[in-house]
C-alpha positions in Angstrom: 109.3 108.4 111.7 107.4 110.6 109.4 106.7 109.3 105.9 106.0 111.6 102.8 103.6 111.0 99.8 105.7 111.4 96.6 103.7 111.2 93.3 105.3 109.0 90.9 104.9 110.1 87.0 105.1 107.0 84.3 105.2 107.7 81.1 105.3 105.1 78.0 106.2 105.6 74.4 105.5 103.8 71.0 109.3 103.8 70.4 111.1 103.4 73.8 110.7 102.3 77.4 108.3 103.2 80.3 110.0 105.7 82.3 109.2 106.7 86.0 110.0 110.3 87.6 110.2 111.8 90.9 107.2 114.6 90.4 109.1 116.7 93.2 112.5 116.8 91.9 111.9 116.1 87.9 114.4 113.4 87.9 113.9 110.3 86.1 114.0 107.2 88.6 114.3 104.4 86.4 113.1 102.6 83.4 111.0 99.6 82.5 111.8 98.3 79.0 110.8 96.1 76.4 107.3 97.6 75.8 106.2 99.6 72.6 103.0 101.0 73.8 100.0 102.5 72.0 97.9 105.2 73.1 96.0 104.4 76.4 98.3 101.5 76.7 99.6 102.1 80.5 97.7 100.9 83.7 98.4 100.8 87.2 97.1 97.4 88.7 96.5 97.7 92.3 99.4 98.7 94.1 102.0 96.2 92.8 101.9 96.0 89.3 102.4 98.1 86.1 100.6 97.0 83.0 101.5 98.1 79.2 99.8 97.0 75.9 103.2 95.8 73.6 102.8 95.8 69.9 105.7 93.7 68.3 107.8 95.8 65.6 108.7 92.7 64.0 105.1 90.9 63.8 102.7 93.2 64.8 101.4 90.8 67.1 99.9 92.0 70.4 100.3 91.1 74.4 100.4 92.8 77.4 103.4 93.4 79.8 103.4 93.2 83.4 105.8 94.7 85.6 106.3 95.0 89.2 108.5 98.0 90.7 111.5 96.1 91.4 112.6 95.0 88.2 112.9 96.8 84.9 111.8 94.0 82.5 108.3 92.5 82.5 107.5 90.0 85.1 104.7 88.6 82.8 103.9 88.3 79.1 100.3 87.9 78.9 99.3 86.7 75.2 96.0 88.2 73.6 94.3 87.0 70.6 95.0 90.2 68.9 96.8 93.7 69.3 95.1 95.5 71.8 95.9 99.4 72.9 93.7 100.6 76.0 93.9 99.1 79.2 92.0 99.7 82.4 92.1 97.7 85.7 89.7 96.8 88.7 90.5 99.0 91.8 91.4 96.0 93.6 94.0 95.0 91.1 92.4 91.6 90.5 91.3 92.2 87.0 92.8 93.7 83.7 90.6 94.6 81.0 92.0 95.6 77.3 90.5 96.8 74.1 91.1 95.1 70.8 91.2 96.1 67.0 88.2 94.0 66.6 86.2 95.8 69.1 86.3 93.2 71.6 87.3 93.7 75.3 89.1 91.2 77.2 89.1 90.5 81.0 92.1 89.0 82.2 93.3 87.6 85.7 96.1 89.0 87.4 98.8 88.1 87.9 97.9 84.7 86.0 97.0 86.5 82.9 94.3 83.9 82.1 91.4 85.5 79.8 88.5 84.9 81.6 86.2 86.0 79.0 86.1 88.4 76.0 82.9 90.2 74.5 82.3 92.1 71.3 81.7 95.6 72.6 81.8 97.4 69.3 82.1 97.1 65.4 85.7 98.9 65.1 88.7 99.4 67.3 88.2 100.1 70.9 89.7 103.4 71.7 89.6 103.8 75.4 88.6 102.0 78.8 87.4 104.0 81.8 86.1 102.0 84.9 83.4 104.2 87.0 84.3 105.7 90.1 82.6 103.3 92.2 84.5 100.6 90.1 81.0 98.8 89.0 81.0 99.5 85.4 83.4 99.2 82.4 83.0 101.8 79.8 84.7 101.7 76.4 85.0 103.9 73.5 85.2 103.2 70.2 86.7 104.9 66.9 83.3 104.6 65.7 82.1 107.3 68.3 80.1 104.8 70.4 80.3 104.3 74.1 79.3 100.9 75.8 78.6 100.3 79.4 79.0 96.4 81.0 78.5 95.6 84.9 82.1 94.3 85.7 80.5 91.7 87.7 78.9 90.2 84.5 82.1 90.3 82.9 84.0 88.3 85.2 81.3 86.2 86.8 78.8 85.5 84.1 78.6 82.3 82.3 80.6 82.2 79.2 77.6 81.2 77.4 76.3 84.6 77.9 76.1 86.6 74.6 77.7 90.0 74.2 74.6 91.8 73.9 73.2 90.0 77.5 76.0 91.7 78.9 75.5 95.3 77.8 74.1 97.6 80.1 73.5 100.3 77.3 75.1 101.9 74.3 75.1 105.1 73.1 76.4 107.2 69.7 78.4 109.6 71.4 80.4 111.5 69.0 80.8 111.6 65.3 84.6 110.9 65.6 86.8 108.5 67.7 86.1 108.7 71.5 89.7 109.5 72.9 88.8 109.6 76.7 86.1 108.8 79.5 85.7 110.7 82.6 83.1 110.4 85.5 81.9 112.2 88.5 78.9 112.2 90.9 77.0 115.4 91.4 73.6 115.6 93.8 73.6 111.5 93.8 73.7 111.9 89.9 76.5 110.1 88.0 77.8 112.0 85.1 80.1 111.0 82.0 82.3 113.2 80.1 83.5 112.0 76.7 86.1 113.9 74.6 86.6 112.9 70.8 88.4 113.7 67.6 85.2 115.6 66.4 86.6 118.5 68.6 83.8 118.2 71.2 83.5 117.2 74.9 80.2 116.0 75.8 78.1 115.5 79.0 75.9 112.6 79.8 73.7 111.4 82.5 75.0 107.7 83.4 71.5 106.3 84.0 69.8 106.3 80.6 72.5 108.0 78.5 70.9 111.2 78.1 73.0 114.1 76.6 73.1 117.1 78.9 75.3 119.5 76.7 78.2 119.7 74.4 81.1 121.9 74.4 83.0 122.5 71.2 86.9 123.5 71.0 89.1 124.5 68.2 90.8 121.1 67.9 90.4 117.2 68.4 90.5 116.6 72.1 92.7 113.7 73.3 92.1 113.6 77.1 90.3 115.2 79.9 90.9 115.5 83.7 88.6 117.2 86.5 89.6 119.4 89.4 89.1 118.4 93.0 85.7 119.9 93.3 84.7 118.9 90.0 83.4 122.1 88.8 86.2 122.6 85.9 87.5 120.2 83.5 90.8 120.3 81.8 91.0 119.3 77.8 94.2 118.0 76.4 94.2 119.6 73.0 95.6 117.9 69.7 97.3 121.5 69.0 99.1 121.3 71.9 97.2 123.5 74.3 95.6 122.7 77.4 91.9 124.2 77.6 90.1 124.7 80.8 86.4 124.9 81.0 83.5 125.1 83.6 81.5 121.9 84.4 78.4 123.7 85.6 77.5 126.3 82.9 73.6 126.3 83.7 71.3 125.2 81.2 73.2 125.8 78.2 73.0 122.6 76.1 76.0 123.9 73.5 79.1 126.0 74.3 80.7 127.2 71.3 84.3 128.0 71.0 85.8 130.9 73.0 82.9 130.5 75.4 83.0 129.1 78.9 86.7 127.7 78.5 90.1 129.5 78.3 93.1 128.3 76.6 96.7 128.1 78.8 99.8 129.2 77.4 101.3 126.9 75.1 104.2 124.8 76.1 104.1 121.4 73.9 104.7 121.5 70.4 102.7 118.3 69.5 99.2 116.9 70.6 98.9 116.6 74.4 97.8 113.0 74.8 97.0 112.7 78.4 96.4 114.6 81.6 96.3 113.8 85.2 96.0 115.8 88.7 98.5 115.1 91.3 99.7 116.8 94.7 96.2 116.7 96.1 94.8 118.2 93.1 96.7 121.3 93.2 98.8 120.5 90.0 98.1 118.9 86.6 100.7 116.9 84.6 100.4 116.9 80.9 102.1 114.7 78.3 102.7 115.1 74.7 103.8 113.5 71.8 106.6 115.8 71.7 108.1 113.8 74.3 107.7 116.0 77.2 106.1 116.3 80.6 105.2 119.4 82.3 103.8 120.1 86.0 101.1 123.2 85.9 99.8 124.8 88.9 96.2 124.7 88.5 95.6 128.1 90.1 97.6 129.9 87.9 97.7 128.2 85.0 101.4 128.3 84.8 104.4 125.5 84.3 106.3 124.8 87.5 108.5 122.1 86.2 109.5 119.8 83.1 109.9 116.1 83.0 112.5 114.5 81.0 114.2 115.8 77.8 114.2 114.0 74.3 112.2 111.2 75.3 110.7 110.8 72.0 107.1 110.3 71.2 104.9 109.8 74.4 101.5 107.5 74.1 100.1 107.9 77.7 101.0 108.7 81.1 99.6 107.6 84.6 100.3 108.8 88.3 100.6 107.0 91.4 100.6 108.5 94.7 102.9 106.1 96.9 104.4 106.4 100.4 108.4 106.5 99.6 110.3 106.6 102.6 113.9 108.4 102.5 113.2 109.1 98.7 115.9 110.7 96.9 117.2 110.8 93.4 117.7 107.1 92.1 120.1 105.9 90.0 119.1 106.5 86.2 120.4 103.0 85.1 121.2 100.8 87.5 122.1 96.9 87.4 119.3 96.0 90.0 116.6 97.5 87.6 113.1 98.8 88.5 112.9 101.2 91.6 115.1 98.7 93.6 117.5 101.2 94.8 114.6 103.6 96.4 112.8 100.1 97.4 115.8 98.8 99.0 116.1 102.4 101.1 112.3 102.0 101.8 112.9 98.5 102.9 115.7 99.3 105.3 113.8 102.1 106.8 110.8 100.1 106.8 112.9 97.5 108.9 114.1 100.3 111.2 110.6 101.7 111.8 109.5 98.0 112.4 112.3 97.6 114.9 111.1 100.9 116.5 107.7 99.4 116.8 108.8 96.0 118.1 110.9 97.9 121.0 107.9 99.6 121.9 105.7 96.9 122.0 108.1 95.1 124.1 108.2 97.7 126.4 104.4 98.1 126.3 104.2 94.2 126.9 106.9 94.4 129.9 105.0 97.2 131.5 101.4 95.3 131.3 103.2 92.2 132.6 104.4 94.1 135.5 101.2 95.9 136.0 99.1 92.4 136.0 101.7 90.8 138.4 101.1 93.8 140.6 97.7 93.6 140.4 97.5 89.6 141.0 99.6 90.4 144.0 97.2 93.0 145.4 94.2 90.6 145.0 96.1 87.7 146.4 96.9 90.0 149.5 92.9 90.9 149.6 91.9 87.6 149.3 94.2 86.7 152.3 92.6 89.4 154.2 89.3 88.4 153.2 90.0 84.9 154.2 91.4 85.8 158.0 88.4 88.0 158.6 86.2 85.1 157.3 88.3 82.8 159.8 88.1 85.2 162.6 84.3 85.6 162.3 83.9 81.7 162.3 85.7 81.6 165.7 83.6 84.1 167.0 80.7 82.4 165.9 81.9 79.2 167.4 83.0 80.7 170.8 79.5 82.3 171.2 77.9 78.9 170.6 79.9 77.2 173.1 
């Protein structure tokens, strides 16, 4: 039976639950409750978990909630020494990284939640986290405009006695304002970093050496950035509610002024765009805003093709997962089982049926193989019998000749 890959859009809020949307129908699938997440406080951890930073409205203490897809309530509550906001997970889902208000970065083991180590990456609050394309580097942005680079193996494997400075690969002064997002891509065997900031700029850097390649200045603070499939264009999330589209390859220009090398899409959001994510094989762009709305855009035309949600309150972050859902239909918005259990139950049932089909085919193949083997054995037995008879006949003729 055929299966389809349906992107699931998840949004978090400082005031309400995490919501999962079917990006095809636009219908809310379920809610994950109990988290009040700040900016960049939502992350997918492997294929099994969702992590959300949580700030207690009563005590202002911080923790991290870990959810699975089958329950609307948190599976684990990871305690951390201070409030944390940005999260990032290793590609294998074994480690979760969190940035604190003090400038420290915490590395936690999943699913135990044990803090493996912490290190002082910055002197002010960590504003964003990003893992490099190859999964080897953790990059952290800070409110003071700096970006720090640390090899992940040194974070999870190094001796606890190692100083923070010994872990650091490099630190660069990237912006005059808070670093809001970081993206990476590889071109012509060279790794490039894109950073955006509250100082209204997007900057391009060489990963090796941290050399600045160029700067693009936009008319407002930039809250997030996404790249197209060919990595030739970038999309910037504006604090003015607009989405800006620009070219990555602009020749030798080191500085691009406002109105040059980028275009502005028609405004749909009424407040700052907080997150941009590519989906549907890079054909569409999803945008989430503080106005509580999520829109799906067509990349080619720059037009909105769908809106997700309504009156959800302020949004703080958005992530997209491309998972295979068998027989996915509109799930119940609030069900007594919680999470994506209704969808998952359908998927489990369909998966069981598919497995039964596979077993039946395997059983038939095994029976056919056994029959063929028995036939071959029988043929070899007859052949061996003929060879023995021929050998006996030849031996008898030799004896008669000798007599």
